[in-house]
KOLKOLSE-361352 format. One record per residue (C-alpha): residue number from 1; x, y, z. Coordinates in steps of 0.1 Angstrom, whole numbers. Layout:
N
nr = NUM | X = X | Y = Y | Z = Z
...
//
This chain:
424
nr = 1 | X = -427 | Y = 96 | Z = 514
nr = 2 | X = -415 | Y = 94 | Z = 479
nr = 3 | X = -433 | Y = 127 | Z = 471
nr = 4 | X = -417 | Y = 145 | Z = 500
nr = 5 | X = -380 | Y = 133 | Z = 487
nr = 6 | X = -388 | Y = 145 | Z = 452
nr = 7 | X = -400 | Y = 179 | Z = 467
nr = 8 | X = -366 | Y = 181 | Z = 488
nr = 9 | X = -346 | Y = 170 | Z = 456
nr = 10 | X = -362 | Y = 197 | Z = 437
nr = 11 | X = -356 | Y = 223 | Z = 463
nr = 12 | X = -319 | Y = 213 | Z = 465
nr = 13 | X = -318 | Y = 216 | Z = 426
nr = 14 | X = -332 | Y = 249 | Z = 426
nr = 15 | X = -310 | Y = 261 | Z = 454
nr = 16 | X = -278 | Y = 249 | Z = 436
nr = 17 | X = -288 | Y = 261 | Z = 402
nr = 18 | X = -311 | Y = 290 | Z = 405
nr = 19 | X = -303 | Y = 304 | Z = 371
nr = 20 | X = -315 | Y = 272 | Z = 354
nr = 21 | X = -346 | Y = 271 | Z = 376
nr = 22 | X = -354 | Y = 307 | Z = 365
nr = 23 | X = -350 | Y = 301 | Z = 329
nr = 24 | X = -370 | Y = 269 | Z = 332
nr = 25 | X = -397 | Y = 289 | Z = 350
nr = 26 | X = -397 | Y = 315 | Z = 321
nr = 27 | X = -399 | Y = 287 | Z = 295
nr = 28 | X = -429 | Y = 271 | Z = 312
nr = 29 | X = -447 | Y = 305 | Z = 315
nr = 30 | X = -443 | Y = 311 | Z = 278
nr = 31 | X = -456 | Y = 278 | Z = 269
nr = 32 | X = -487 | Y = 283 | Z = 295
nr = 33 | X = -494 | Y = 315 | Z = 278
nr = 34 | X = -491 | Y = 301 | Z = 243
nr = 35 | X = -515 | Y = 273 | Z = 252
nr = 36 | X = -540 | Y = 297 | Z = 267
nr = 37 | X = -537 | Y = 320 | Z = 236
nr = 38 | X = -545 | Y = 290 | Z = 212
nr = 39 | X = -576 | Y = 282 | Z = 236
nr = 40 | X = -588 | Y = 317 | Z = 234
nr = 41 | X = -584 | Y = 320 | Z = 273
nr = 42 | X = -574 | Y = 354 | Z = 290
nr = 43 | X = -562 | Y = 358 | Z = 325
nr = 44 | X = -562 | Y = 393 | Z = 336
nr = 45 | X = -557 | Y = 414 | Z = 366
nr = 46 | X = -582 | Y = 445 | Z = 362
nr = 47 | X = -574 | Y = 458 | Z = 328
nr = 48 | X = -539 | Y = 443 | Z = 325
nr = 49 | X = -537 | Y = 409 | Z = 306
nr = 50 | X = -512 | Y = 386 | Z = 325
nr = 51 | X = -516 | Y = 354 | Z = 304
nr = 52 | X = -534 | Y = 341 | Z = 273
nr = 53 | X = -555 | Y = 361 | Z = 247
nr = 54 | X = -563 | Y = 352 | Z = 211
nr = 55 | X = -543 | Y = 332 | Z = 186
nr = 56 | X = -555 | Y = 309 | Z = 159
nr = 57 | X = -539 | Y = 275 | Z = 158
nr = 58 | X = -533 | Y = 279 | Z = 122
nr = 59 | X = -512 | Y = 309 | Z = 129
nr = 60 | X = -491 | Y = 291 | Z = 154
nr = 61 | X = -487 | Y = 261 | Z = 131
nr = 62 | X = -475 | Y = 286 | Z = 102
nr = 63 | X = -451 | Y = 303 | Z = 127
nr = 64 | X = -436 | Y = 268 | Z = 138
nr = 65 | X = -432 | Y = 258 | Z = 102
nr = 66 | X = -415 | Y = 291 | Z = 91
nr = 67 | X = -392 | Y = 287 | Z = 121
nr = 68 | X = -382 | Y = 250 | Z = 110
nr = 69 | X = -376 | Y = 262 | Z = 75
nr = 70 | X = -354 | Y = 291 | Z = 84
nr = 71 | X = -337 | Y = 271 | Z = 112
nr = 72 | X = -328 | Y = 241 | Z = 88
nr = 73 | X = -312 | Y = 266 | Z = 65
nr = 74 | X = -292 | Y = 282 | Z = 91
nr = 75 | X = -282 | Y = 248 | Z = 107
nr = 76 | X = -269 | Y = 236 | Z = 74
nr = 77 | X = -250 | Y = 267 | Z = 67
nr = 78 | X = -234 | Y = 264 | Z = 103
nr = 79 | X = -222 | Y = 228 | Z = 97
nr = 80 | X = -192 | Y = 239 | Z = 77
nr = 81 | X = -183 | Y = 266 | Z = 101
nr = 82 | X = -184 | Y = 243 | Z = 131
nr = 83 | X = -163 | Y = 217 | Z = 114
nr = 84 | X = -136 | Y = 244 | Z = 105
nr = 85 | X = -136 | Y = 255 | Z = 141
nr = 86 | X = -133 | Y = 218 | Z = 155
nr = 87 | X = -109 | Y = 206 | Z = 131
nr = 88 | X = -88 | Y = 237 | Z = 121
nr = 89 | X = -92 | Y = 257 | Z = 152
nr = 90 | X = -103 | Y = 290 | Z = 138
nr = 91 | X = -134 | Y = 309 | Z = 132
nr = 92 | X = -139 | Y = 313 | Z = 95
nr = 93 | X = -154 | Y = 348 | Z = 88
nr = 94 | X = -153 | Y = 340 | Z = 51
nr = 95 | X = -178 | Y = 313 | Z = 56
nr = 96 | X = -207 | Y = 337 | Z = 47
nr = 97 | X = -193 | Y = 347 | Z = 16
nr = 98 | X = -189 | Y = 310 | Z = 6
nr = 99 | X = -224 | Y = 309 | Z = 10
nr = 100 | X = -232 | Y = 339 | Z = -12
nr = 101 | X = -207 | Y = 326 | Z = -39
nr = 102 | X = -223 | Y = 292 | Z = -40
nr = 103 | X = -257 | Y = 308 | Z = -43
nr = 104 | X = -247 | Y = 330 | Z = -73
nr = 105 | X = -229 | Y = 302 | Z = -90
nr = 106 | X = -258 | Y = 277 | Z = -85
nr = 107 | X = -285 | Y = 303 | Z = -96
nr = 108 | X = -267 | Y = 315 | Z = -127
nr = 109 | X = -267 | Y = 279 | Z = -139
nr = 110 | X = -304 | Y = 275 | Z = -130
nr = 111 | X = -316 | Y = 305 | Z = -148
nr = 112 | X = -292 | Y = 294 | Z = -178
nr = 113 | X = -310 | Y = 260 | Z = -177
nr = 114 | X = -346 | Y = 275 | Z = -174
nr = 115 | X = -338 | Y = 297 | Z = -203
nr = 116 | X = -327 | Y = 269 | Z = -225
nr = 117 | X = -360 | Y = 249 | Z = -214
nr = 118 | X = -382 | Y = 279 | Z = -221
nr = 119 | X = -364 | Y = 290 | Z = -253
nr = 120 | X = -352 | Y = 323 | Z = -240
nr = 121 | X = -315 | Y = 313 | Z = -240
nr = 122 | X = -306 | Y = 327 | Z = -275
nr = 123 | X = -292 | Y = 362 | Z = -273
nr = 124 | X = -295 | Y = 361 | Z = -235
nr = 125 | X = -266 | Y = 339 | Z = -223
nr = 126 | X = -247 | Y = 367 | Z = -206
nr = 127 | X = -279 | Y = 383 | Z = -190
nr = 128 | X = -289 | Y = 348 | Z = -176
nr = 129 | X = -253 | Y = 340 | Z = -164
nr = 130 | X = -252 | Y = 370 | Z = -145
nr = 131 | X = -288 | Y = 369 | Z = -132
nr = 132 | X = -299 | Y = 399 | Z = -148
nr = 133 | X = -270 | Y = 421 | Z = -145
nr = 134 | X = -264 | Y = 439 | Z = -181
nr = 135 | X = -289 | Y = 446 | Z = -211
nr = 136 | X = -326 | Y = 437 | Z = -207
nr = 137 | X = -337 | Y = 400 | Z = -209
nr = 138 | X = -363 | Y = 378 | Z = -197
nr = 139 | X = -376 | Y = 384 | Z = -160
nr = 140 | X = -379 | Y = 359 | Z = -133
nr = 141 | X = -416 | Y = 355 | Z = -141
nr = 142 | X = -407 | Y = 346 | Z = -177
nr = 143 | X = -383 | Y = 319 | Z = -166
nr = 144 | X = -406 | Y = 306 | Z = -137
nr = 145 | X = -378 | Y = 286 | Z = -119
nr = 146 | X = -393 | Y = 263 | Z = -93
nr = 147 | X = -388 | Y = 228 | Z = -80
nr = 148 | X = -421 | Y = 217 | Z = -96
nr = 149 | X = -421 | Y = 234 | Z = -131
nr = 150 | X = -383 | Y = 233 | Z = -138
nr = 151 | X = -369 | Y = 205 | Z = -115
nr = 152 | X = -339 | Y = 198 | Z = -138
nr = 153 | X = -328 | Y = 235 | Z = -135
nr = 154 | X = -333 | Y = 236 | Z = -97
nr = 155 | X = -312 | Y = 203 | Z = -94
nr = 156 | X = -286 | Y = 215 | Z = -119
nr = 157 | X = -283 | Y = 248 | Z = -100
nr = 158 | X = -279 | Y = 228 | Z = -64
nr = 159 | X = -250 | Y = 206 | Z = -79
nr = 160 | X = -231 | Y = 236 | Z = -93
nr = 161 | X = -236 | Y = 255 | Z = -62
nr = 162 | X = -221 | Y = 226 | Z = -41
nr = 163 | X = -192 | Y = 220 | Z = -67
nr = 164 | X = -183 | Y = 257 | Z = -70
nr = 165 | X = -182 | Y = 264 | Z = -33
nr = 166 | X = -160 | Y = 231 | Z = -28
nr = 167 | X = -136 | Y = 243 | Z = -56
nr = 168 | X = -135 | Y = 277 | Z = -40
nr = 169 | X = -128 | Y = 263 | Z = -5
nr = 170 | X = -100 | Y = 242 | Z = -16
nr = 171 | X = -83 | Y = 269 | Z = -37
nr = 172 | X = -85 | Y = 293 | Z = -8
nr = 173 | X = -72 | Y = 268 | Z = 16
nr = 174 | X = -42 | Y = 261 | Z = -7
nr = 175 | X = -35 | Y = 298 | Z = -12
nr = 176 | X = -44 | Y = 314 | Z = 20
nr = 177 | X = -51 | Y = 290 | Z = 50
nr = 178 | X = -27 | Y = 262 | Z = 44
nr = 179 | X = 4 | Y = 285 | Z = 45
nr = 180 | X = -9 | Y = 299 | Z = 77
nr = 181 | X = -17 | Y = 264 | Z = 93
nr = 182 | X = 8 | Y = 271 | Z = 121
nr = 183 | X = -1 | Y = 307 | Z = 129
nr = 184 | X = -21 | Y = 318 | Z = 157
nr = 185 | X = -59 | Y = 316 | Z = 155
nr = 186 | X = -62 | Y = 356 | Z = 154
nr = 187 | X = -39 | Y = 358 | Z = 124
nr = 188 | X = -59 | Y = 332 | Z = 104
nr = 189 | X = -92 | Y = 348 | Z = 117
nr = 190 | X = -79 | Y = 382 | Z = 103
nr = 191 | X = -70 | Y = 365 | Z = 71
nr = 192 | X = -105 | Y = 350 | Z = 68
nr = 193 | X = -119 | Y = 385 | Z = 72
nr = 194 | X = -98 | Y = 396 | Z = 42
nr = 195 | X = -109 | Y = 367 | Z = 21
nr = 196 | X = -146 | Y = 375 | Z = 29
nr = 197 | X = -141 | Y = 411 | Z = 17
nr = 198 | X = -123 | Y = 401 | Z = -14
nr = 199 | X = -151 | Y = 374 | Z = -24
nr = 200 | X = -177 | Y = 399 | Z = -17
nr = 201 | X = -166 | Y = 424 | Z = -41
nr = 202 | X = -158 | Y = 398 | Z = -66
nr = 203 | X = -194 | Y = 388 | Z = -66
nr = 204 | X = -202 | Y = 425 | Z = -69
nr = 205 | X = -179 | Y = 428 | Z = -99
nr = 206 | X = -193 | Y = 398 | Z = -119
nr = 207 | X = -230 | Y = 402 | Z = -108
nr = 208 | X = -236 | Y = 437 | Z = -98
nr = 209 | X = -247 | Y = 453 | Z = -64
nr = 210 | X = -285 | Y = 451 | Z = -71
nr = 211 | X = -307 | Y = 429 | Z = -51
nr = 212 | X = -325 | Y = 405 | Z = -79
nr = 213 | X = -357 | Y = 384 | Z = -78
nr = 214 | X = -349 | Y = 348 | Z = -86
nr = 215 | X = -384 | Y = 332 | Z = -87
nr = 216 | X = -420 | Y = 342 | Z = -95
nr = 217 | X = -447 | Y = 323 | Z = -73
nr = 218 | X = -446 | Y = 286 | Z = -79
nr = 219 | X = -468 | Y = 257 | Z = -67
nr = 220 | X = -482 | Y = 254 | Z = -31
nr = 221 | X = -494 | Y = 227 | Z = -12
nr = 222 | X = -523 | Y = 238 | Z = 12
nr = 223 | X = -534 | Y = 220 | Z = 43
nr = 224 | X = -569 | Y = 231 | Z = 53
nr = 225 | X = -600 | Y = 220 | Z = 73
nr = 226 | X = -629 | Y = 214 | Z = 48
nr = 227 | X = -662 | Y = 210 | Z = 66
nr = 228 | X = -641 | Y = 196 | Z = 95
nr = 229 | X = -620 | Y = 171 | Z = 75
nr = 230 | X = -583 | Y = 178 | Z = 70
nr = 231 | X = -575 | Y = 180 | Z = 33
nr = 232 | X = -548 | Y = 187 | Z = 10
nr = 233 | X = -552 | Y = 209 | Z = -21
nr = 234 | X = -529 | Y = 231 | Z = -45
nr = 235 | X = -553 | Y = 259 | Z = -49
nr = 236 | X = -575 | Y = 277 | Z = -23
nr = 237 | X = -604 | Y = 280 | Z = -48
nr = 238 | X = -604 | Y = 242 | Z = -47
nr = 239 | X = -609 | Y = 244 | Z = -8
nr = 240 | X = -638 | Y = 267 | Z = -13
nr = 241 | X = -654 | Y = 244 | Z = -39
nr = 242 | X = -648 | Y = 213 | Z = -19
nr = 243 | X = -668 | Y = 229 | Z = 10
nr = 244 | X = -699 | Y = 229 | Z = -13
nr = 245 | X = -691 | Y = 194 | Z = -26
nr = 246 | X = -682 | Y = 208 | Z = -62
nr = 247 | X = -644 | Y = 198 | Z = -66
nr = 248 | X = -633 | Y = 199 | Z = -103
nr = 249 | X = -623 | Y = 167 | Z = -117
nr = 250 | X = -589 | Y = 180 | Z = -129
nr = 251 | X = -581 | Y = 197 | Z = -93
nr = 252 | X = -558 | Y = 183 | Z = -68
nr = 253 | X = -579 | Y = 174 | Z = -36
nr = 254 | X = -571 | Y = 147 | Z = -12
nr = 255 | X = -588 | Y = 142 | Z = 22
nr = 256 | X = -567 | Y = 131 | Z = 49
nr = 257 | X = -580 | Y = 101 | Z = 74
nr = 258 | X = -590 | Y = 112 | Z = 107
nr = 259 | X = -619 | Y = 121 | Z = 128
nr = 260 | X = -644 | Y = 148 | Z = 118
nr = 261 | X = -635 | Y = 179 | Z = 142
nr = 262 | X = -665 | Y = 202 | Z = 135
nr = 263 | X = -680 | Y = 221 | Z = 104
nr = 264 | X = -652 | Y = 246 | Z = 99
nr = 265 | X = -635 | Y = 253 | Z = 65
nr = 266 | X = -602 | Y = 273 | Z = 68
nr = 267 | X = -567 | Y = 271 | Z = 55
nr = 268 | X = -542 | Y = 258 | Z = 82
nr = 269 | X = -509 | Y = 258 | Z = 65
nr = 270 | X = -496 | Y = 267 | Z = 31
nr = 271 | X = -462 | Y = 251 | Z = 20
nr = 272 | X = -445 | Y = 263 | Z = -11
nr = 273 | X = -424 | Y = 240 | Z = -32
nr = 274 | X = -393 | Y = 261 | Z = -23
nr = 275 | X = -399 | Y = 256 | Z = 14
nr = 276 | X = -404 | Y = 219 | Z = 7
nr = 277 | X = -373 | Y = 218 | Z = -13
nr = 278 | X = -352 | Y = 234 | Z = 14
nr = 279 | X = -366 | Y = 212 | Z = 42
nr = 280 | X = -363 | Y = 178 | Z = 23
nr = 281 | X = -327 | Y = 186 | Z = 10
nr = 282 | X = -314 | Y = 200 | Z = 42
nr = 283 | X = -327 | Y = 168 | Z = 61
nr = 284 | X = -312 | Y = 145 | Z = 35
nr = 285 | X = -279 | Y = 162 | Z = 37
nr = 286 | X = -278 | Y = 162 | Z = 73
nr = 287 | X = -286 | Y = 125 | Z = 74
nr = 288 | X = -259 | Y = 117 | Z = 50
nr = 289 | X = -233 | Y = 137 | Z = 70
nr = 290 | X = -244 | Y = 118 | Z = 102
nr = 291 | X = -241 | Y = 85 | Z = 83
nr = 292 | X = -204 | Y = 97 | Z = 72
nr = 293 | X = -192 | Y = 107 | Z = 106
nr = 294 | X = -205 | Y = 77 | Z = 122
nr = 295 | X = -201 | Y = 47 | Z = 97
nr = 296 | X = -170 | Y = 56 | Z = 76
nr = 297 | X = -133 | Y = 56 | Z = 81
nr = 298 | X = -133 | Y = 92 | Z = 71
nr = 299 | X = -158 | Y = 102 | Z = 98
nr = 300 | X = -138 | Y = 84 | Z = 126
nr = 301 | X = -106 | Y = 101 | Z = 113
nr = 302 | X = -124 | Y = 135 | Z = 114
nr = 303 | X = -137 | Y = 128 | Z = 149
nr = 304 | X = -103 | Y = 116 | Z = 160
nr = 305 | X = -85 | Y = 149 | Z = 147
nr = 306 | X = -111 | Y = 171 | Z = 162
nr = 307 | X = -104 | Y = 154 | Z = 196
nr = 308 | X = -68 | Y = 154 | Z = 195
nr = 309 | X = -48 | Y = 164 | Z = 162
nr = 310 | X = -13 | Y = 154 | Z = 176
nr = 311 | X = -25 | Y = 120 | Z = 188
nr = 312 | X = -43 | Y = 114 | Z = 154
nr = 313 | X = -10 | Y = 122 | Z = 135
nr = 314 | X = 10 | Y = 100 | Z = 157
nr = 315 | X = -15 | Y = 72 | Z = 152
nr = 316 | X = -10 | Y = 74 | Z = 114
nr = 317 | X = -42 | Y = 93 | Z = 104
nr = 318 | X = -36 | Y = 114 | Z = 73
nr = 319 | X = -44 | Y = 147 | Z = 89
nr = 320 | X = -39 | Y = 165 | Z = 55
nr = 321 | X = -66 | Y = 145 | Z = 38
nr = 322 | X = -89 | Y = 151 | Z = 68
nr = 323 | X = -83 | Y = 187 | Z = 64
nr = 324 | X = -92 | Y = 187 | Z = 27
nr = 325 | X = -122 | Y = 166 | Z = 34
nr = 326 | X = -134 | Y = 191 | Z = 59
nr = 327 | X = -131 | Y = 218 | Z = 34
nr = 328 | X = -150 | Y = 197 | Z = 8
nr = 329 | X = -179 | Y = 189 | Z = 32
nr = 330 | X = -180 | Y = 223 | Z = 49
nr = 331 | X = -179 | Y = 242 | Z = 16
nr = 332 | X = -202 | Y = 219 | Z = -3
nr = 333 | X = -229 | Y = 223 | Z = 25
nr = 334 | X = -222 | Y = 261 | Z = 26
nr = 335 | X = -231 | Y = 263 | Z = -12
nr = 336 | X = -261 | Y = 242 | Z = -9
nr = 337 | X = -274 | Y = 262 | Z = 21
nr = 338 | X = -268 | Y = 296 | Z = 2
nr = 339 | X = -288 | Y = 283 | Z = -28
nr = 340 | X = -315 | Y = 267 | Z = -10
nr = 341 | X = -319 | Y = 300 | Z = 12
nr = 342 | X = -321 | Y = 320 | Z = -20
nr = 343 | X = -345 | Y = 296 | Z = -34
nr = 344 | X = -368 | Y = 300 | Z = -4
nr = 345 | X = -365 | Y = 336 | Z = -2
nr = 346 | X = -369 | Y = 341 | Z = -40
nr = 347 | X = -342 | Y = 370 | Z = -39
nr = 348 | X = -305 | Y = 373 | Z = -39
nr = 349 | X = -280 | Y = 400 | Z = -29
nr = 350 | X = -242 | Y = 401 | Z = -28
nr = 351 | X = -243 | Y = 404 | Z = 11
nr = 352 | X = -266 | Y = 374 | Z = 16
nr = 353 | X = -240 | Y = 354 | Z = 35
nr = 354 | X = -227 | Y = 385 | Z = 55
nr = 355 | X = -262 | Y = 391 | Z = 68
nr = 356 | X = -267 | Y = 355 | Z = 77
nr = 357 | X = -233 | Y = 351 | Z = 94
nr = 358 | X = -243 | Y = 365 | Z = 127
nr = 359 | X = -274 | Y = 342 | Z = 130
nr = 360 | X = -251 | Y = 314 | Z = 119
nr = 361 | X = -224 | Y = 320 | Z = 145
nr = 362 | X = -254 | Y = 325 | Z = 170
nr = 363 | X = -265 | Y = 288 | Z = 161
nr = 364 | X = -231 | Y = 274 | Z = 162
nr = 365 | X = -224 | Y = 290 | Z = 197
nr = 366 | X = -257 | Y = 281 | Z = 211
nr = 367 | X = -253 | Y = 244 | Z = 200
nr = 368 | X = -218 | Y = 244 | Z = 212
nr = 369 | X = -189 | Y = 256 | Z = 189
nr = 370 | X = -172 | Y = 226 | Z = 174
nr = 371 | X = -203 | Y = 204 | Z = 175
nr = 372 | X = -218 | Y = 196 | Z = 141
nr = 373 | X = -249 | Y = 182 | Z = 158
nr = 374 | X = -248 | Y = 214 | Z = 180
nr = 375 | X = -250 | Y = 234 | Z = 147
nr = 376 | X = -278 | Y = 216 | Z = 135
nr = 377 | X = -301 | Y = 218 | Z = 169
nr = 378 | X = -289 | Y = 254 | Z = 173
nr = 379 | X = -301 | Y = 265 | Z = 138
nr = 380 | X = -334 | Y = 250 | Z = 147
nr = 381 | X = -337 | Y = 268 | Z = 180
nr = 382 | X = -327 | Y = 302 | Z = 165
nr = 383 | X = -351 | Y = 297 | Z = 136
nr = 384 | X = -380 | Y = 288 | Z = 159
nr = 385 | X = -373 | Y = 314 | Z = 185
nr = 386 | X = -370 | Y = 341 | Z = 156
nr = 387 | X = -403 | Y = 331 | Z = 143
nr = 388 | X = -425 | Y = 320 | Z = 172
nr = 389 | X = -414 | Y = 351 | Z = 191
nr = 390 | X = -437 | Y = 371 | Z = 168
nr = 391 | X = -467 | Y = 362 | Z = 190
nr = 392 | X = -454 | Y = 384 | Z = 216
nr = 393 | X = -431 | Y = 410 | Z = 199
nr = 394 | X = -431 | Y = 430 | Z = 168
nr = 395 | X = -411 | Y = 415 | Z = 137
nr = 396 | X = -384 | Y = 441 | Z = 139
nr = 397 | X = -374 | Y = 426 | Z = 172
nr = 398 | X = -373 | Y = 389 | Z = 163
nr = 399 | X = -337 | Y = 387 | Z = 156
nr = 400 | X = -330 | Y = 401 | Z = 188
nr = 401 | X = -352 | Y = 377 | Z = 205
nr = 402 | X = -330 | Y = 349 | Z = 188
nr = 403 | X = -298 | Y = 363 | Z = 203
nr = 404 | X = -315 | Y = 368 | Z = 238
nr = 405 | X = -323 | Y = 331 | Z = 239
nr = 406 | X = -288 | Y = 322 | Z = 228
nr = 407 | X = -275 | Y = 345 | Z = 258
nr = 408 | X = -298 | Y = 330 | Z = 282
nr = 409 | X = -288 | Y = 295 | Z = 273
nr = 410 | X = -251 | Y = 304 | Z = 275
nr = 411 | X = -257 | Y = 318 | Z = 310
nr = 412 | X = -267 | Y = 285 | Z = 321
nr = 413 | X = -247 | Y = 264 | Z = 300
nr = 414 | X = -214 | Y = 284 | Z = 288
nr = 415 | X = -203 | Y = 257 | Z = 265
nr = 416 | X = -235 | Y = 254 | Z = 245
nr = 417 | X = -263 | Y = 228 | Z = 244
nr = 418 | X = -237 | Y = 203 | Z = 232
nr = 419 | X = -207 | Y = 217 | Z = 248
nr = 420 | X = -176 | Y = 193 | Z = 248
nr = 421 | X = -190 | Y = 174 | Z = 220
nr = 422 | X = -167 | Y = 180 | Z = 190
nr = 423 | X = -176 | Y = 171 | Z = 155
nr = 424 | X = -199 | Y = 142 | Z = 165
//
């Protein structure tokens, strides 16, 4: 009887929400197909493959990891955009260029610090301070900036990226957005587009229009199966030697506890120091923001103002301080995101933020515009969709797949995944 009631309830749910049922069926179908591909099972009708195929488990793990890396960067960048919308009630199209500005400021300092540490600073200050714009100087390979080899340079660059973007946000708020605080959202949005263009070409003026390489290689941590045992190493050659019981004494090689799963030897996942830096730093900043929102008076004031600005003002909440804090937090996270994304990519161009802006908007809208947690989750979903979709479609269509998922979710939940939840 209980089973019959569940079936009846399920039929009623499908009848009332057919679009949700179809979307759920679509997701289940993709998961089944993915599972069959990993198992190497193929379901065919004649010469047409319906489900399954061949997909190495290591390939899937790599795609998921790449999606997490990209998604955390987009989610971190989207927090400031979501905060601006929830508290100041306008979509800031200059946010992408805040990201670019922070990235350039931070990397200029990282290059200067790396040049100082390697003895290449003398006579190359202008070259390093403009990231290679001007007369010849040391290359990215000469500087070798990475989180393992030059941690102080990477950390100093991150701090400067955050500080520079905070300063830029506060100045632009005072000069542009604060005088327009009582204007319509459309007027402020158009003003933000003008700010974006001005920032972009100021970056071109100081740093030049060329796309430049920032890093050259760097340390990797490799997860591999070695004779059926999971192990960590920093060199592929170490894995090959370990399979023959011939590991050099000075090599990094650690076997992980767990059952023996066969006799294979193969690389499963390779994680660069840049990817690890982005993931760890992004998660740390997101946790810090969560604690700020939930455990501090400022966080409570920000949530109250996001819910009802007039009521917050009447109850004595200093709304201007909240606005200032919004720009500080949002701008700082935008600068950090730009710097970390450039570190992970290893390249930087003057239109970095502008290219990312559509994906950031997609993440914010998917999560529920105005929700900080929605921006975080939306960024992860966009990143994972863009990466894992490569199992089925060419790489040139991966961004389209991310937007398609956003549209499908919005058809079912027009307010987004966290619709109605502002700031927190």
